[in-house]
DORO-783796 format. One record per atom (N, C-alpha, C): residue in three letters; x, y, z; atom name. Coordinates in Angstrom, 2 decimals, m for minus. Layout:
# residues N
[atom ala [X Y Z] CA]
...
//
This chain:
# residues 92
[atom met [18.39 19.45 13.91] N]
[atom met [17.97 18.87 15.18] CA]
[atom met [17.57 19.98 16.13] C]
[atom ile [16.65 19.64 16.99] N]
[atom ile [16.16 20.59 17.99] CA]
[atom ile [16.34 19.96 19.36] C]
[atom leu [16.89 20.73 20.27] N]
[atom leu [16.97 20.30 21.66] CA]
[atom leu [15.71 20.79 22.36] C]
[atom trp [14.92 19.87 22.83] N]
[atom trp [13.66 20.20 23.50] CA]
[atom trp [13.82 19.78 24.95] C]
[atom thr [13.86 20.75 25.84] N]
[atom thr [14.22 20.45 27.22] CA]
[atom thr [13.52 21.38 28.19] C]
[atom cys [13.38 20.90 29.41] N]
[atom cys [12.86 21.73 30.48] CA]
[atom cys [14.01 22.22 31.38] C]
[atom ser [15.24 22.03 30.91] N]
[atom ser [16.41 22.45 31.68] CA]
[atom ser [16.47 23.96 31.83] C]
[atom tyr [17.13 24.40 32.88] N]
[atom tyr [17.34 25.83 33.11] CA]
[atom tyr [18.34 26.37 32.09] C]
[atom pro [18.26 27.68 31.78] N]
[atom pro [19.17 28.27 30.78] CA]
[atom pro [20.65 27.97 31.03] C]
[atom ser [21.09 28.01 32.28] N]
[atom ser [22.50 27.73 32.56] CA]
[atom ser [22.84 26.27 32.23] C]
[atom glu [21.90 25.37 32.45] N]
[atom glu [22.12 23.97 32.11] CA]
[atom glu [22.13 23.77 30.59] C]
[atom ile [21.23 24.45 29.91] N]
[atom ile [21.16 24.34 28.45] CA]
[atom ile [22.49 24.77 27.84] C]
[atom lys [23.05 25.84 28.33] N]
[atom lys [24.35 26.31 27.82] CA]
[atom lys [25.42 25.25 28.04] C]
[atom lys [25.43 24.65 29.21] N]
[atom lys [26.40 23.59 29.52] CA]
[atom lys [26.20 22.40 28.58] C]
[atom tyr [24.96 21.99 28.38] N]
[atom tyr [24.68 20.85 27.52] CA]
[atom tyr [25.04 21.13 26.06] C]
[atom thr [24.65 22.30 25.55] N]
[atom thr [24.95 22.59 24.15] CA]
[atom thr [26.45 22.72 23.92] C]
[atom asn [27.18 23.22 24.90] N]
[atom asn [28.65 23.26 24.78] CA]
[atom asn [29.21 21.86 24.72] C]
[atom lys [28.72 20.98 25.58] N]
[atom lys [29.18 19.58 25.60] CA]
[atom lys [28.86 18.90 24.28] C]
[atom phe [27.63 19.06 23.80] N]
[atom phe [27.26 18.46 22.52] CA]
[atom phe [28.14 19.00 21.39] C]
[atom ser [28.35 20.30 21.37] N]
[atom ser [29.17 20.93 20.34] CA]
[atom ser [30.59 20.37 20.35] C]
[atom asn [31.15 20.21 21.53] N]
[atom asn [32.49 19.63 21.66] CA]
[atom asn [32.54 18.20 21.14] C]
[atom asp [31.40 17.52 21.18] N]
[atom asp [31.30 16.14 20.69] CA]
[atom asp [30.85 16.08 19.23] C]
[atom gly [30.73 17.24 18.57] N]
[atom gly [30.35 17.27 17.16] CA]
[atom gly [28.86 17.13 16.91] C]
[atom ile [28.05 17.43 17.91] N]
[atom ile [26.60 17.36 17.78] CA]
[atom ile [26.05 18.78 17.88] C]
[atom tyr [25.35 19.21 16.84] N]
[atom tyr [24.88 20.59 16.78] CA]
[atom tyr [23.35 20.64 16.66] C]
[atom phe [22.74 21.55 17.38] N]
[atom phe [21.31 21.75 17.34] CA]
[atom phe [21.00 23.04 16.59] C]
[atom his [19.97 23.00 15.74] N]
[atom his [19.56 24.21 15.02] CA]
[atom his [18.78 25.15 15.92] C]
[atom his [18.02 24.58 16.87] N]
[atom his [17.19 25.39 17.76] CA]
[atom his [17.09 24.73 19.12] C]
[atom val [16.73 25.51 20.11] N]
[atom val [16.46 24.99 21.45] CA]
[atom val [15.05 25.43 21.83] C]
[atom asn [14.19 24.46 22.08] N]
[atom asn [12.80 24.70 22.52] CA]
[atom asn [11.97 25.54 21.56] C]
[atom glu [12.29 25.46 20.28] N]
[atom glu [11.47 26.13 19.28] CA]
[atom glu [11.68 25.45 17.93] C]
[atom asn [10.74 25.63 17.05] N]
[atom asn [10.82 25.08 15.71] CA]
[atom asn [10.25 26.09 14.74] C]
[atom pro [10.98 27.16 14.46] N]
[atom pro [10.44 28.23 13.63] CA]
[atom pro [10.22 27.84 12.17] C]
[atom gly [10.77 26.71 11.73] N]
[atom gly [10.58 26.28 10.35] CA]
[atom gly [9.23 25.66 10.08] C]
[atom ile [8.46 25.37 11.11] N]
[atom ile [7.13 24.77 10.94] CA]
[atom ile [6.10 25.79 11.42] C]
[atom ser [5.20 26.12 10.54] N]
[atom ser [4.18 27.11 10.87] CA]
[atom ser [2.89 26.78 10.13] C]
[atom ser [1.79 26.93 10.80] N]
[atom ser [0.50 26.72 10.15] CA]
[atom ser [0.32 27.71 9.01] C]
[atom asn [0.89 28.89 9.14] N]
[atom asn [0.80 29.91 8.09] CA]
[atom asn [1.50 29.45 6.81] C]
[atom met [2.50 28.57 6.96] N]
[atom met [3.22 28.06 5.80] CA]
[atom met [2.56 26.78 5.26] C]
[atom gly [1.52 26.30 5.93] N]
[atom gly [0.79 25.13 5.45] CA]
[atom gly [1.50 23.81 5.68] C]
[atom asn [2.30 23.71 6.69] N]
[atom asn [3.11 22.52 6.91] CA]
[atom asn [2.37 21.43 7.67] C]
[atom phe [1.68 20.57 6.95] N]
[atom phe [1.15 19.30 7.45] CA]
[atom phe [0.06 19.40 8.50] C]
[atom gly [m0.24 20.55 9.03] N]
[atom gly [m1.28 20.64 10.04] CA]
[atom gly [m1.18 21.93 10.83] C]
[atom tyr [m1.86 21.97 11.93] N]
[atom tyr [m1.93 23.16 12.79] CA]
[atom tyr [m0.96 22.98 13.96] C]
[atom tyr [0.10 23.77 13.99] N]
[atom tyr [1.14 23.63 15.00] CA]
[atom tyr [1.36 24.89 15.82] C]
[atom glu [0.32 25.65 16.02] N]
[atom glu [0.47 26.86 16.82] CA]
[atom glu [0.58 26.54 18.30] C]
[atom gln [0.05 25.41 18.73] N]
[atom gln [0.09 25.04 20.15] CA]
[atom gln [0.71 23.66 20.37] C]
[atom lys [1.18 23.04 19.31] N]
[atom lys [1.79 21.72 19.45] CA]
[atom lys [3.15 21.74 18.76] C]
[atom phe [4.12 21.18 19.42] N]
[atom phe [5.47 21.12 18.88] CA]
[atom phe [5.53 20.06 17.79] C]
[atom tyr [6.08 20.38 16.63] N]
[atom tyr [6.20 19.44 15.53] CA]
[atom tyr [7.54 18.72 15.62] C]
[atom phe [7.52 17.39 15.48] N]
[atom phe [8.77 16.63 15.42] CA]
[atom phe [8.54 15.34 14.65] C]
[atom asn [9.61 14.82 14.08] N]
[atom asn [9.56 13.55 13.37] CA]
[atom asn [9.93 12.40 14.29] C]
[atom leu [10.84 12.66 15.19] N]
[atom leu [11.39 11.62 16.04] CA]
[atom leu [11.65 12.21 17.41] C]
[atom leu [11.23 11.52 18.45] N]
[atom leu [11.38 12.03 19.81] CA]
[atom leu [12.16 11.03 20.65] C]
[atom phe [13.32 11.45 21.13] N]
[atom phe [14.09 10.66 22.08] CA]
[atom phe [13.82 11.26 23.45] C]
[atom glu [12.96 10.65 24.21] N]
[atom glu [12.51 11.23 25.47] CA]
[atom glu [12.09 10.12 26.41] C]
[atom asp [12.66 10.12 27.59] N]
[atom asp [12.29 9.07 28.54] CA]
[atom asp [10.81 9.10 28.88] C]
[atom lys [10.22 10.28 28.91] N]
[atom lys [8.79 10.40 29.23] CA]
[atom lys [7.91 9.87 28.10] C]
[atom ala [8.50 9.73 26.90] N]
[atom ala [7.76 9.18 25.76] CA]
[atom ala [8.05 7.69 25.59] C]
[atom gly [8.77 7.12 26.54] N]
[atom gly [9.03 5.69 26.51] CA]
[atom gly [10.38 5.31 25.93] C]
[atom phe [11.23 6.27 25.58] N]
[atom phe [12.54 5.97 25.01] CA]
[atom phe [13.45 5.40 26.09] C]
[atom asn [14.03 4.25 25.81] N]
[atom asn [14.95 3.60 26.74] CA]
[atom asn [16.32 3.52 26.06] C]
[atom pro [17.24 4.44 26.37] N]
[atom pro [18.52 4.48 25.67] CA]
[atom pro [19.33 3.19 25.78] C]
[atom glu [19.23 2.51 26.90] N]
[atom glu [20.01 1.28 27.07] CA]
[atom glu [19.56 0.19 26.10] C]
[atom met [18.32 0.25 25.68] N]
[atom met [17.80 m0.79 24.79] CA]
[atom met [17.69 m0.32 23.33] C]
[atom glu [17.55 0.97 23.09] N]
[atom glu [17.15 1.43 21.76] CA]
[atom glu [18.23 2.11 20.93] C]
[atom trp [19.31 2.61 21.53] N]
[atom trp [20.33 3.30 20.73] CA]
[atom trp [20.95 2.39 19.68] C]
[atom lys [21.17 1.12 20.01] N]
[atom lys [21.78 0.19 19.07] CA]
[atom lys [20.91 0.03 17.82] C]
[atom glu [19.59 m0.11 18.02] N]
[atom glu [18.67 m0.24 16.89] CA]
[atom glu [18.63 1.04 16.05] C]
[atom ile [18.66 2.18 16.70] N]
[atom ile [18.65 3.46 15.98] CA]
[atom ile [19.92 3.60 15.16] C]
[atom tyr [21.06 3.24 15.74] N]
[atom tyr [22.33 3.30 15.03] CA]
[atom tyr [22.30 2.40 13.79] C]
[atom lys [21.81 1.18 13.94] N]
[atom lys [21.73 0.25 12.82] CA]
[atom lys [20.83 0.82 11.70] C]
[atom tyr [19.71 1.42 12.09] N]
[atom tyr [18.81 1.99 11.09] CA]
[atom tyr [19.46 3.17 10.36] C]
[atom leu [20.09 4.08 11.09] N]
[atom leu [20.73 5.23 10.46] CA]
[atom leu [21.89 4.79 9.56] C]
[atom lys [22.61 3.78 9.98] N]
[atom lys [23.69 3.25 9.16] CA]
[atom lys [23.12 2.67 7.86] C]
[atom trp [22.00 1.93 7.95] N]
[atom trp [21.34 1.40 6.76] CA]
[atom trp [20.90 2.53 5.83] C]
[atom cys [20.32 3.60 6.40] N]
[atom cys [19.89 4.75 5.58] CA]
[atom cys [21.06 5.32 4.80] C]
[atom lys [22.19 5.48 5.46] N]
[atom lys [23.37 6.04 4.79] CA]
[atom lys [23.88 5.09 3.72] C]
[atom glu [24.01 3.81 4.04] N]
[atom glu [24.54 2.83 3.10] CA]
[atom glu [23.65 2.64 1.88] C]
[atom ser [22.35 2.72 2.06] N]
[atom ser [21.42 2.51 0.95] CA]
[atom ser [21.01 3.82 0.28] C]
[atom asn [21.58 4.94 0.75] N]
[atom asn [21.26 6.27 0.22] CA]
[atom asn [19.76 6.55 0.31] C]
[atom tyr [19.14 6.11 1.38] N]
[atom tyr [17.71 6.31 1.59] CA]
[atom tyr [17.42 7.79 1.83] C]
[atom leu [16.43 8.30 1.14] N]
[atom leu [15.98 9.68 1.31] CA]
[atom leu [14.46 9.68 1.44] C]
[atom pro [13.90 10.70 2.09] N]
[atom pro [12.43 10.79 2.18] CA]
[atom pro [11.79 10.86 0.80] C]
[atom asp [10.56 10.49 0.71] N]
[atom asp [9.79 10.53 m0.52] CA]
[atom asp [9.69 11.97 m1.01] C]
[atom lys [10.17 12.24 m2.22] N]
[atom lys [10.17 13.60 m2.76] CA]
[atom lys [8.78 14.15 m3.05] C]
[atom thr [7.78 13.27 m3.07] N]
[atom thr [6.42 13.74 m3.33] CA]
[atom thr [5.77 14.32 m2.07] C]
[atom trp [6.39 14.10 m0.91] N]
[atom trp [5.84 14.69 0.32] CA]
[atom trp [6.00 16.19 0.21] C]
[atom thr [4.96 16.89 0.57] N]
[atom thr [4.98 18.33 0.41] CA]
[atom thr [4.09 18.98 1.45] C]
[atom thr [4.07 20.27 1.45] N]
[atom thr [3.18 21.00 2.36] CA]
[atom thr [1.80 21.07 1.73] C]
[atom lys [0.82 21.54 2.49] N]
[atom lys [m0.57 21.61 2.02] CA]
[atom lys [m0.74 22.58 0.86] C]
[atom tyr [m0.01 23.68 0.88] N]
[atom tyr [m0.26 24.74 m0.09] CA]
[atom tyr [0.80 24.81 m1.15] C]
//
């Protein structure tokens, strides 16, 4: 998971500490070094942030209405052992 935020560094530290205490860990903050156009990953991401899922109020995410549906979906994925299609790959 990546924390993508416009928060100030002191706020980010506070938030990541809180998340960590709650058992939520982020691999990166405001970067995604695992995706690179040089590695051929699905497209050109030198100026665009790559993500699969965005929880963001500015993108229309409404936590009061949508967390329950997300929880149900993730629970279904776990119960049915759903995994991404293994044939998905990078360009090269």
